[in-house]
Residue, then its C-alpha position, 0 to 999 in steps of 0.5 A: m500500500r502507498k502511504l500519504q501523510l496528511q497534515f492540517e496545522n498541528e494535526r497529522y494522520p496517515i492514509w494508506i492506499g492500495a488495491r485488493c489489499v484487505d489483508e493489509i487493512i486487517f494488519n494495519l487495524c491489528e497494529l492499533e492493538a485495540s481492546s475491541y473494534h467496532l465497524v460501522t456500515d450500512n446495509t449495502v456496504s455490509e453485503l458488498h464489503a463490510t461483512a467480509l472485512f469484519d469476519q476476517l478481523a474478528a478472526e484476529a481480534p474482538a470485533s462487532l459489526w453495526v449496520v445502519e439503514d442506507g440513506e440521508a435520513t440515517k445521518s441524524v443525532r438519533t442514529v448516533e445515540h443508538l450506535a453509542q448505546d449499542m456499543v456501550r452495551a457491547g463493552i466498548d471502552r477507551r482502548s477500543v477503535i471505531v472503524a467507518v466502513g462506507g461512504g461520507l455518511i457512514g464516516n460522519l456517523a462513525g466519526l461523531t460517535a467516536a468523538l463523543l464516546f468517552r470524550g474521544l475514541r480512536l477512529v479509522h476510515v475505510p472508505t468505500t466510495l470515491i467521494a469519501a476516499a478522495d475528499s471527505v476523509a481529508s477533514l477533521k469535521q464530523a457532523v450529522n443533519l438536523s431537519q433544518g439543514k445539513n451538517l448542523l450538529g457536529c464537532f472536530h475529531k481527527p482520524t487515527a488512520v485512513l485505509i483505502d482499498l481502491h478495488f472497493l470503488q469498482t462496485l460503485p454505481a456509475a452515479q456514485i463515481r460521477s458524484g465523487m468526480c464532481e468533488i475532484i472537479k470542484n477542487a481543480l476549479t478552486v485550488a488545484t488548477e494543475n489538475i484541469a488538464m488531467l480532467e479535460s482529457g481523462l473524465k469519462s461520462n460512463a464513469s469507468y475507471t481502472n484502479a490505476e486511474f482511481m489512484l491518480i484521482v484519489e491522490a489528486g483529491l487528497l493533496a488538493k485538500q491538504k494544499v489549503m488545510l495545511l494552515d486551516k484545520y478547522e476549515r473556517k478561513q481559507a479552506l472555506v473555499f472547499e464549500y464551493g458549490h455547496t450552498v445551493g448544492h446542499a439545498i438541492e440535496l436536502a430538497a431531493h430527500g436523498r434521491v440525489p448524490h451529494g456530488e451531483a448536487v454540488g455539481l449543480g451548485m457549482v453551475v449556479a455559483a459560476e453563473v452568479a459570479s459571471r453576472l457579478g462581473l467576476l468570472s469570465e465566459a471562458d471559465l463559466q463554460l469550463h464549468h459546464r464542459l467538465l461537468k458534462r464530460n463527467g456525465l452530469t445532467i445540468r437541471l434541477p432533479a425531478g420533484v425539487t422545486i426552486a421554492a424549496v431550494m430557496a427556503l433551505l438556503r436560509t439554513d446554510n451552515k456558513r451563515g453567521y460568518l458575515s453580517a447579512r440582511p435576511d435577503q442575502v446569502a453568503m457564497i463561495l464564488l470565483q473571480g478566476l480559476g483557482v482565485p476565490a472572490g472576497p477576502a483572502e482570509r475568508p473567501l465569502v461574498l454576500v449575494d442577493a437571494s433574488l440573484i441566486q433564484s434567477c440563476i437557478e431558474d435560468c441555469l437548471t432548466e430543461v431549456v438551458n440544458v438542451a441549448l448547451e447540448e446543442e452547442g456541444l458543451 
């Protein structure tokens, strides 16, 4: 397995990456010499990977497997409470390790549970989605949703390690791979412009990538995160740039009630953010069209998902988790915008711009409709 060392200010942890490397994952887990291991996963990943991983680990050390329901509705404080209670009943103690086996949702559930039990237990990520492996594991943030918005209840808790088997990604549906690639596109547009050429030539609308290609993609994502978080481990200053596309994206994701993958929603949010920046005179037409071109090559359909209304999206924008960083009027929303590729708009120490809600609504109406999508297809974008 290849080793990367991520460092965010004074926090650091290793990420091991390989392919068909379950034996190495078990070895690295056993090296932690935990009193017990508690694997958290969902129904789908349990069948695909987690049960086999658990069986192999349980042959070496005391272990328990905790399976939660699939879907965004599971990402709640109620699930964290149930997990914590079940683990305590099973004898978890301060020398135990919690292992998140799944995507970003499972990583957050397991991460928040690890942060809260005994005021902090060791956490290991074994990501099984591209978005988790290349993006969400490179963070100290652990959070769950409230009914009013995404990731509103949480804390910061450092993983002890991340163990990635790229072959797990081969079982992903194409939509989940495209979702993860949207985050890689976001990183390239905002902080890692050196990866744009790779994406222009390497994106596949059918989402079919080899393990070697996944290795390049995952490393690109992780190193892009470190590039900014090296000086901002809590993602409250310069690293807010990674929220690009998330303001409108999170609202679309919530309004879709789990029917839209996170990255796809962020991709749509990036289209809106780029259009807002263009209308404010910040972003060039060429850079605006690059957004559309990369997302289209990734297979993204640029329109509001069925059943998601503009009214619902606008209502949810009011609960965006960036509110409060700037003093805003009720009719304004703080957004991450670009004034060029790799150049965030706003103050360098906190790149946020206040945008009138009416402008955001107009951009959603004009960008995320059937008519606009057809027009872009006709232009070959």
